[in-house]
Every structure is written in structure tokens, then in C-alpha cells.
N, C-alpha and C positions, 0 to 999 in steps of 0.2 A: 373460465368463461371465454368463449370465442370472441375474437375481435371483429368489429364491424366498421364500415366507413360511414361517417357522419358529415353533414354539410351545415355550417352555421352561416347564416346570411347577415350582411351588414352593409350600410350605405358607404359610398365612396369616402375615403379619408379615414375610415375606422378600421380597415382590415388589419393593419399591423398591430394595433392595440388588441384586437380580438385574437389574433394569432398568439400573442404573448399570454393572454388570459388562458387560452386553451392549453398551452404548454404547461403553465403553472397548475392547471387542473389535472394534468397527468397525461396529456397527449404526447406521444413520442415524436410525432411530426405534425406540423400545421402548415398546409400548403395553400397559398393564395390561388383562388380560381375566380371566374367571372361572378361577381356579386357576393363573394364571401370567402370562407375558409373551409377546405377539406381536411378532416382529421380522422385518425383511426384509433380504436380502442374498444374495450368491452362496453356492454350496455350501461354499466355504472358510469362510465365517462360521459355518455350521452345524457344521462340523468343529471350528473354534476354540471354539465354545460347549461342545461335548462335552469337549474336551481341557482347557479353561482355566476354565470356570465353577466356582466354589467353592460356589455356593449353589443351583444348579438341581438338581432331582430327576431330570428327564429332558429330552431335546431331541427334539421330534417334528417330522416333516416332513408337513404336511397334504397329502393326495393329492386329496381330493374332498370336496364337501359337496352333499348332495341331500336333498329332502323325502321322507319315508316315512310314509304314513298307517297302515301296519300291518306285520306280520311279512313278508308276501309282498313288499311294496314294499321293505322292507329287503333281502331276499334278492335281488330284481331289481337294485337299485341297486349292490349289492356285485358281483354277477355281471357287470355291464356294464363294470366297470373293467378296464383292460388289465394284469392281474396278470403276464402273461408278460413284460412290460417290466421287472419288478422282481425276479422270482424264477425260477430254473431249474425245469423240471418235476419234476426229481428232488430238489429242495431240501427244506428243512424250514421250518416256520413255527409260530408260536404266536399266539393271539388274546387280547387283553384287551378286554372289553366292559363298558361301564357305561351306565346309563340304563335306560329302559324305554318301552314303547309298546304299542298294541293287539296282543295275541297273544304278547307277550314280557313276562313279569313278574319274571324274575330273570336275573342276568348270565350264569349258566352256559348257559342256553338261548339267550340272545342270541349268545354266543360260538359256540355250535354252529351257528346259522343262518349266521353270517358265514363260518365254516369251510366249511360245505356249499356256499355260493355260490362260494367261491374254488376249491375242489377240483373242483366240477362244471365250472367253466369250463376248468380245465386238462385234465380228462379229455376234454371235448368237443373241444378245440382241439389237444391234444398227444397224446392217447391214453394218458397217464399222469398221475399226480397227486402233488403234494408230500405229505410225511408231517408229522405233528405232533411237535414237540420243545419241551416247555415249559421246558427248562433252558437250552439254548444254541442257539436256532434261527438259521437264515440270515436270517429276516425276522420281526420282531416287529411285529404290527399292532394298532393301537388303534382301536376303533370306539366312538363316543359318540352316543347317541340321546337327544335332549332336545327337548321341545316340537315334535315332528314333524319335526325336522331331524337328519340324520345327518352326522357328520364322521368321515372315515377318514384315519388318519395312519400313517406309518412311524415306529417308534421308533428313532432313530439311536443312542441311548445304549446300548440293550441292557439290561443290568442297571441298576438305579437308580444314579445318579451318586454317591450317598453311599458306594458300595462302591469305595473308592480302591484297595484291594489290599494295605493294610499291616496290617489288623486280624487278626493271627494268634491273639492271646490276648485274652480279654475278662473283664469283671467284670459284676456285676449291673447291669442297666439302663444301658448305656453311651449317651452322646450320639451321635446320628448325626453323621457327619463334616460334612455340609452345614449342619446346625444349629450345630455348633461354629464353622465358618467364619463364619456369619452373626453369631454373638455377637462374635467377634473384630473383624469389620469394623465393627459398630455401636459397639464399645467404643473404636474409634480405633487399633487395633493397628498398621496399616500406617504411620501417621505416627509413632507412638512408635518402632517398629522402625527406620524410616529415620533417626531422630535418634540411634540407638544405644542406646535404652532397653531394659532387660531385661524379661523376662516371667517371672512366678512363678505356678504352679498348685499350691497346697498340698493339694489334694484331687484328685489327678490321675486316680484310677480306672485306666482302661486307656490313658491318655495321649492321648486324642483332641485335646483343646484344645492341648496342647503341640506335637503333631505338625503340626496345622493351622497353628499359629503359625509353626513353623519353615519349613514349605513356603511360607507367605505371604511371610515375610521373605526367604526365599532364592530367590524367583521360580521355585518348583518347580510345574510344571503338575499339578493334582490328578488328572488322568487318565493320567499318564505311566507308572504301573505296570500299567495294565490291558492285557491282551493281546487281548481280544475285545470287539467293539463291535456295535451293532445294524446297522451298515452293512457289516460284514465280508463277509456273503454276499449283499448287495444288488447287483443288476446295474447299478445306477446309481453304484456306488462308483468313485472315481477314486484308485487306490492311490498314484500318483505324487504327487498333491497331498497326500494324507495323510502319506506318508513325509517330504515336505518339512517339514510342520508338526511332525512328531515330531523331526526333526533340529534344527529351530529350538528346540524346547522343551528338548532335551538340552543344547544349547549355552547357553541362558539359565540352566538349572539349574546347570551347571558354574561359570558366572560368579557366580551368585547365592549360592553356598555361602559365600563369604567375607564376605557382607553380613549373615549371620545373627547377631544380637546374643546376649548371654548368655541362656540359657533354663534354668529350674529347675523340676523336677517332683518332688513328694513326696507321700507318703501314709503314714498310720500303719499301714495294712494291707499286710503283706508280699506278699500275693497281688497287690494292685494295683501295687505297685512292680515285681514280677516281670513282670506283663503289660505295663507301660509300657516296661520294658527290652527285652522281645521286640519290641514294636511299633515302637519308635524304631529298632531295628536293621533291621527289615523296611522301614521308611520311609527308611532311609539317612541318618538324622540323629542316630544314637547318639553320635557324637563332638561334636555341637553342643548336646546336652541333658544337664544334670547331673540324675541321678535318684537319689533316696535315700529311705530309710525315715525319716520324721520326724513327730512330732506336729505337727499344723497350727498349734497355738497357740504353737509355738516358732520358727516361720519368721521369717527376718530378711532384709532386702534386701542385695544385694551392693554393694561399693563402686562408685562411678560415678554416672551420671545416674539420675534417677528413671524408673520404668517403669510397667508394668501388672501388677497382681495380679488374676487372674481365677479364679473357682471356681464349681463346680456342687455345692453342698452335698448330701450324701446325706440320705435321709429315714429314717435309722435303720439301714440295712443295714450300714454300715461303722463304726457307733458301738458302744461298749460297751453292754451291756444296761441298765446303770443310768444311762447318760448322758441328760441332758435336751437335746433337740434345740435348744431356745432358747438353751442355754448356748453352743452353737457360734457363734451370731450375736453374742451378748454378747462372748465372748472374742475373736472375730475382729475385732469393732469396736474393742475395747481394744488389740489388737495393731496394727491399722492406725494408730490415733491415736498410739500410743507409739513406733512404729518406722518408719513409712512416710510421714512427712511429705513432701508434694510429689508423691506418687505418685498414679496413677489406680487405681481398683479397680472391678471389675465382678462382680456376684453374680447368678447365674442360679438362680432359685428358684421352686418351686411354692407356696411359703408366704410371699408378699411381706410379710404383716403382721409376720412375725418380723424382717424387715429393720429395723423400727423399734426393735428391741432393741439395735441396733449402736451407737447414740449418734452416728450420722453421718446427715446429711440427703442423700438421693440427689438429684443435680442433674438426672438424666435417668432416666426409666423407660420401657422398651420392652416391648411385648407380643410374645411368641413362643409357639408351640405345640410342646410336646414330645410327639409323638403326639397324643392327644386332649386332653391336659392343658394348660390355659391357664397359662402361666408369665410371669414378669417378669424382665427384665434390669435390675437396679438398678445404676446407674452413680454412682460417688462420686469426688469430688476430696478427697483427704486433706489438707485445709487447715483451719486453725482456724475460719474463717468458716462452715464446714459442720458443725462439731462441735455436738452437741446434748447438753444435760443430760438423760440418759435418765430419771433419777428424777423430774425436774420434768415431763418430757413424760408420764411414766406417771401422775403425780398429776393433771395437767391432763386426760388422757384419762379417768381414773376419775371425776373430778368431773363431767365432761360427761355420762358415761354415767349417773351417779347422778341428775343433774338431769333427764335425759330420762325415766328410769324414774319419778321422782316426778310429772312432768307427765302421764305415762300412767296414773297411778293406783296405783302400787306402794308408796305411802307406808306402808300398813298392814303389808305384808310387811317393809319396811325397818325399821319400828319394832320389830316382833316379833323380827327377826334381831338387832338391836342389844341388845334386852332380854336375849335368850338369851346373847349374847356377854358381857354384863356379869356375869351370874350364873354361867355355866359357865366363863368365862374365869378368874374369881377362884378357883373350885374347882379347875380344872385346874392352875393355877400353884401353888396350895397343895399339891396332891397329887402334883405332878410328872408329870401326865398330858399327853402330847403328841398323842395320837390319840383323838378323841372325837366324838360326834354333837352338832351344834349346832342342828339343826332337823329335825323329822320331821313334815311335813304339819300343822304347828300350825294353819295356816289352810287350810281345805279347798280353797279356790280356788287355793292354791299347793301342789299335791300333789307335793312333792319331799322326799327325805331328803338332808341335807347333812352329810357327815362330814369332819372335819379330820384329815389325816394330816401333822402338822408343817407344812411349807410348801405342802402340797397340799390342794385341796378336791376331794372326790369327790361328785358330785351324781347322784342317782338319781331319775329321773322315774317316778312311779307312773302306769300307764295310767289316764287319766281315764275315769269312767263314760260310758256312751253318751248320757246326758242333757246332758253338757257340750259346748258348741260347740267342735269341734276347732280352729278358727281362734283362738278366745279362749284355749284351753288353750296353744296354741303361742305366743301373744303373752305370756302369763304366764311361760312357760318362758324366753322370750327376756329378759324383765325380770329373772328370777332370775339368769341368766348375766351380764347387764350389771351387776347390783347387787353381786354377791359380790366382785369384785376391788376395788370402791370401798370397801365396808364393812369388808372384812378386810385391805385394803391389800396385795393380792397381784397379781402379773402375771396377765393374762387367760389366758396359756398354762399356768398352774398350776391352772386350774379344769377338771376333767374331767367331762364329762356322759355319763351312761349311762341309757338308757330301760329301766326294770325293770318286768316284769310278773310276776304270780304264776306260779311254776313248779311243775311236777309231774314226778316221776320223774327220768330221767337228764338232762332238759333243763337242770337247774341245773349240770351238769358240762360242758355243751357249750361250745365256744369261741365267743366273741362277736366276736373280732377276731384278728389275727395280728401284733401289733406286737412282742411279746416284750420289753417294756421294764419292768424291775423297779426299784423304789425302796426304799432302806433306811429304816426308821423304828425308833423305840425304844419299848419298853414295859417300864417298870421297868429291870432290868438286862439285859433281852433286846434283841438286835438282830434285826429281822425284815424279810423281803422282802415287799413288796406289789406287786400289779399292778392298775392301774386300768382297763385296757382289754380284756384278752383273755378274761376270764371274767365270769360274772354277779356273783360276789363277788370281793373284793380279795385273799383269802388270809388275812385277819385279821378275825375276828368281834369287833367292838368290844363287843358286849353281854356277851361272856364274859370281859371284862377281870378282874373280881373272881374269877371261877371259876379262871382261870389263876393269879392271885395266891395263892389258897387252896391250889391244887395245889403250887405252888412251896414254900409254907410247910410243907406236910405231907410233902414228898417226901424229907426228909433221912434218909439211911440206908435207904431203901425201894426195892424193885423196882417199877418203874412200867410200866404197860401203857396205851397210848393206842389205843383201838379206833375205827375209822372216823376215822383220824388226820388226814385232810385235809392241811394244809401243815405239820403238826408243831409248831405254836406252843405247844400245851400240853406237848409233849415237851421243847421248849427250856426252858420254865420249870421243869419237874420236874428236868431235868438241872442247871440253874443252882442249884436249891434243894438239891442234894446227893444226888439219887437214885443208888443204887449201880449201877443198870442201867436202861435204858429199852428198850421194844419198841413200835414203831409199826406198826399194821396198816391197810392201805387197799387197795382194789382198783385204784385209779388209779395208773398208772406216772408220769403227769405230776405228780400231787400228792406222790407219794413222792420224786420228784426234787427238788421244791420243798422238802419237809421236809429232805432231805439238805443242801440248800444253806443252809437256816436253821440247821441244826446246825453246819455248817462255819463259818458266819459268826460263831458264838459260841464257836468253838474247841472244839467237842464232837466228839471223835473216839474211835475204838476199837471193838473187837468187842463191848463191853458195851452199845453203842447199836445196836440192830437195827432195820432197816426191812424189813418183810415185805409183799410184794404178794400179797394173797389176799382172797377173799370172807370177811369177818369171821365170818359165821355158820358157814361150813364150817370155818374155821380153829379156831373155838371148840370144835368137836366133836373135833378131832384133837390139839390140843396137850395136853401133860402138865405144862406149866410152871405155877408158882404165882406170884402177885404180891401185894405188900403194899398197893399203891395203883393203882386202875384208874379211868380216865376213859372213860366211855361216852357218846358224843354222836352217835347215829345220824341218818341223814336221815329226814325225815318219810315219804317214799315213794320207792321206786326200782324201776324195771323195766328196768334196764340189760340190754343184750343179753349182757353177760358173766355175768349171774346165771342160775342154773338156774330160779329162780322169783322172783316179785315180792316186795317187802318193804313192809310197812305198819306203822309204829311203833305205831299204836293197836291193830291186830289182833295183832301179833306180839310185843308188849312182854313178856308173861310168859315165853314161851319164851326170848327173848333175855336177859332178866335172869337166869333160872335158869342158862342156859349160862354167862353171865359170872361169876355167883357161884361156880360150880364151880371157877373159877381163883383165887378169893380165898384167900390164905393166912390162917391163924388170926390174929385181931386186925386183919385187913386192912380197907380202906375202899374202897367203890365210889362214885364220884361219877357220877350219871346225870343227863343233861341232854337236853332236847329243845326245839326251836323250834316244834313243832306247837301252834298257838294254841288248838285245841279239844281238846287232849290230856287224857284222864282216866286217872289211874293206877288199875290194878286192885288196889286195896288188899286186898280180900277174898281174892283169889288169891295174895297175897303176905303173908298174915297171920303167917307163921312167921319173917319177917325184920324187922329194925329199920329204920324209915324216918324220916328227918328232912327236912322240907320246907325246902330252902335257897333257894327261889325269890326271896324278898325279900332274903335275905342276899347273894345274888349279883347283884342288880339295881343297876347303877351309876347315879349321879345323872343322867347324860346320857340315860338311858332311863327315867327315873321316870314320864314321861307315858305309857309303853307297858308296863305291868306284865306283859302277856301275851307279851312279846318272847321269853321262854323260861321253862321250868319246870326246876327243879333239885332233886335229892334226894341226901342223904348216906345210904348204905345199908351196913349191917353185918349179919353173921350174928347172930341172937338167941342 
């Protein structure tokens, strides 16, 4: 049988693995080219590549290559090819086109011109033309136009080869089967399996890694479940040859089943476990894989020889909301060192810097791409010589970062930060304060606010004025981020950066990200949830710490109302202070749910604690209830689409205060606060009520440098 040239495509990082596969399948040579591997051999080799390659995305059969100066030359070159030798006149085809040239500036139009050339030739020669079928055509054609040269190929694979046919159930962002196979090959699984070593995937998702491992060890051809191929309707197809290869693959699979070593898949997510069970059954390896629901930190090796533990850690989707992603790496490293001595481990991650948290030194690192994302396969030998003192490594990294920042001119910022920490640290320890501000643009050139939330740092960068060189501002921000872990002795992944600009209206309530990760912190007797990434603010206004304390102290035996209640932190303090009932009103369902979770976290339940979703100003005009203690902390400005009209605290203060005072029971107290820096209380319009300025009384020491951070009054009926 005559030899032909084939081209197997593969993503970056997989080419060498694919070349080795093709040589093993019988290719005399396998030459790397842009986007894949060129190889030569008879048609049987092309068939074998389709059936047996675990890493190729597609197998193409180049038909022709010709120059094309413009769109008309492209059409003419395609039209001249003998398409009737490849496709019946009443057949179906689809076109995939990439590249561009004069007259064609997007792929859709390029595919249209290729299609026109083919069907025009059929119509002229046969009197009829093939139709288009993008889903399962008889012939799938690839045309590539680059640097004036056109390459036309038949796609022998049809659908992408990662579609093995066993993925019936799925989870969020599953690995492609071809990528999973590449990771296993690079991690040395075939040799480990041949020696009888087991494989464990403690974060199995939909089971892709474990199924690919079973098929690899059991000599199961990755294409054996597929019923349709790109050559199925090709006139050059040789069914007898293909059927012989299928029979050979069936026989090898039957023999190989007995060679599959023990395989273990687990996940803490019951949906992932269910998906893996379904997919292993579809893949025919359910009896070879033990699947169970298990916390990954409790996984343990089976009796027998050491094997391979391989995992693709999630980026938050399968973790609990309050879990810290770096904790996964830390605990996985500890588990490996304590229970998996002599094993190999491989971690595929898009956050390789977190691999350093494992306390294990990777002996190999390989780059692969998961879609557009550059990732790393970290390979470990779980042996004492590769164990790392994580704390010592962290200290060394922090010291090096500090020295670099000093040499870059950040010594002034470092000295101010240390001075603040000495002063505020003593105060915080004495007062039992664990969440406080440690720096707020003390030096104009370092325009950031730094808040400590127990073991976390929340850094907000104020947008620099236009007079500041953006490159210099970026350099100083990088210095801040480098310095903080060293000075405060915290891991870098516990420093969260947020760019903060002055906000107006509803923008302060808009989402900044979608991570959904909450952390529990403490304020006096209260337990509160904060979120560092998803919103402009964290859910806990630190400058109101003393205000909340005063509310807690005055709430005993009183009915408490929290207007514009936000995340309910003031409500929690009032309830813990002994309020007989609490009512929290806010227009945001998101913040009310956050408030509900804060209440539940503190064991505050029951119908006496109401959460009401409403426009506070409209609700004030409707309710007939009375309250003994009211906290009113409205936004400075709001023009939310949910409101019938805009709100401006300076403009609307008198009306709002009058409406609120209407709900105040005899002897009751209203605490009114605003963060509007230019706010002026309309004293003359409120001459009939008693006002006490509590602004200084409620200003905590960590905000003493910024007395305009908020204004606060205690208001009672005269």
C-alpha cells in the first residue's frame, strides 16, 4: 500500500508525547510542525492513529497545497481538485477554514468560498451537488490559508478525538480526555501500571483521569467506542482494513482487562462521584475502579506497591465557601508526606505558585495548556530528600522580597508600616480587636488602604491622580504587595488586592468578581462573614466598630431597627446585646441573605428577628411599628434602577430623619451615621429634636488620622 503524509494536531506542550505515540504506532518519522506532527505511512497508519492515539486532537490527510494570491485564486485552486474522487455527488460535507488573505478577512467567508468552489465543481460535472451537514458529514474538509499558501486536508477523525464516547455525565470545567491522557503519560503512569502500582485521584470530578488511566493500563483503544469517523463516508475508505483494526483492538482490550491495577477515585462532592460512576460504567471499567465520596484530605494508599496519586485541583467550584484554596495544597502536601512515602504524585494546576505551599519540592515541571490557560504539571517523588520546611521556605521568600523592595526605594513605606504596627498592634491586643486598619495612604506616594482581618490582609489601591506616572504607581503597588507578607509574616496568598475608586450611586453595590468565597472573622462576641473579592466593600465597615459596640451596649431589652441594613453586622451586635427583637431592612436580596447568614452564624433565630427586602424610604411611610433603638446608616447617593427616584443624603436628610423619628418609641434613641465626607447636618430644620454629635466618640484609634471617615449623631425626641 502506498505511503501518504498525515498531520496529527495537538495543543502546545503535547507534541513530543504525540510524536512518540505515532512512532510506536508504526510511523518511520514524526516531524514537529506548527500545531502538531507530520508523519508518513500507509492508510493503515492513519487509521491506527485515529483509533489508538490518546493525545492527538485530530488526524488530517492533506490532499493538496497550492499558492493563492487572493480570494479568486483560493476558489480556483479548490475548484481544480478532484472532489468526485472523495465524495459522492449526493453526499454531505462541512468546511473548517482558518487563516486569511486578500479578499477574505474572516473564517466564515473563507469557508463559504471553499464550499462554493466544491459544489460548483460537482454541479458542473455531475449535475447535482452535495449538501452541507455541520454535525455529522460524510466529508469534513480543513482549509488553511497562511502567507499566500493554501493547504487542503480531509479530517479522518471527524469529531475531535477527545470525544471518546464515555462522557455521559459531567461537572464544571472537566479536563479534555486528550489532555488527561497526556498528563498520565508525562507522569509515568504506563510504567507504574505495568509494575502493578495503583492510581488514586482524590479530586476525580467526572472521572476523566481515572478512566484514561484504566484504558491506558488495560490496552483499551481510545477510539473503540466511537461509531462515526471522518472517513466513514469518504470514497477512499477501505472498510475491510478498518474492520480488521477494530477486531484487533477488541481482542487487545479483552486481554488487557486483567492487567488493570487497582484504581481509586473519590471526591467530596456527591455530584462528582455520581458523574464518575456513570462515566466509568459507560467506559466499561466500573468493575475496575473503586469510586467513593471522601474528603480528599482523608485519602490513604491501598496495601501493596507504591503507585501514582494524580489530581487536578479545583479553583473554588468544588470547595466550601469559606475554604481557602491554598489550604488544599498545604493539606495535600501534609497527607502525601505522612501517608504516601515512596509514591509518585502529580498535580495539574493553573496556580503553580501554590504548589510551593505543599512542603514538597517538585522534581519535574511541565507546561500544558488547558484551553487558553497556561498550566503546570508538578511532579513529585514522595521521599524525604524532596521534603521542604515550608515555614523556612516562606521566611526565606519573604526576606528576599523585603530586601528587593528596600533596594527599590520602599524603605520609607516599610518604616511607616512597622511604626503603625507597633502602635496599633499593642492597642488591638489590649482591646481584643482582630480586624482593624493598619495603613491608609499615610505616605501619598503609596496610596493604599490596608486592613487586617485576622490572618488576612485586604489591600485597596486608590486610583492615583493623573499627575502620577502610571508605571511608577504600578511599581509602588507591587512593592506594597511584596512587602506586606514579610512585615506581617503572612503567606502571600493571604494578601488580597482590590483597586478602589470613588464610587457613586449603585456602583458601590455592583459585583467586582464572582468567587463567592467568605471568611469568618470576630468582632467582640460577634462572628461575622466577610468577602474580600466580590464587592467593593468586604461586608464589615471597620470604622463603625465603636458604633456597633455602643448599639450592642444599648440594645438590652429594646426593639431594634436597622435601616439600610447592609450585611446585618449592627443587627448581630444588637441581638447579642439582648435586643428583644430586631428588624433589618435593605433593598438588596444579596445583602439580606448575607445578613441572614451572619445571624445564623451567631445562633440568632426566630420570628422576632425579621429581614425585610424593601426600599427603606417607602417602607418608612408604610409601617406602623415602633422601635426603641434605631440605627440609620444610609448610602451617600443612590440611583439604583430598583428605586422610583434617586437618593442624596445631603438633599434628603431632613425628610429621611423625620420619617425615621416617626417610628421611635417614647424614650427611644436614633443613631444616625453617614460616610459622606462633606455632609452638613441641617440643624436649623431639626431644631425641635435633641442632637448629640457622637462623631469623635465613635471614631476608633485606627481611623484617627481620618476624622472625616464618618459623622455620627445620637438623636432623641425633645
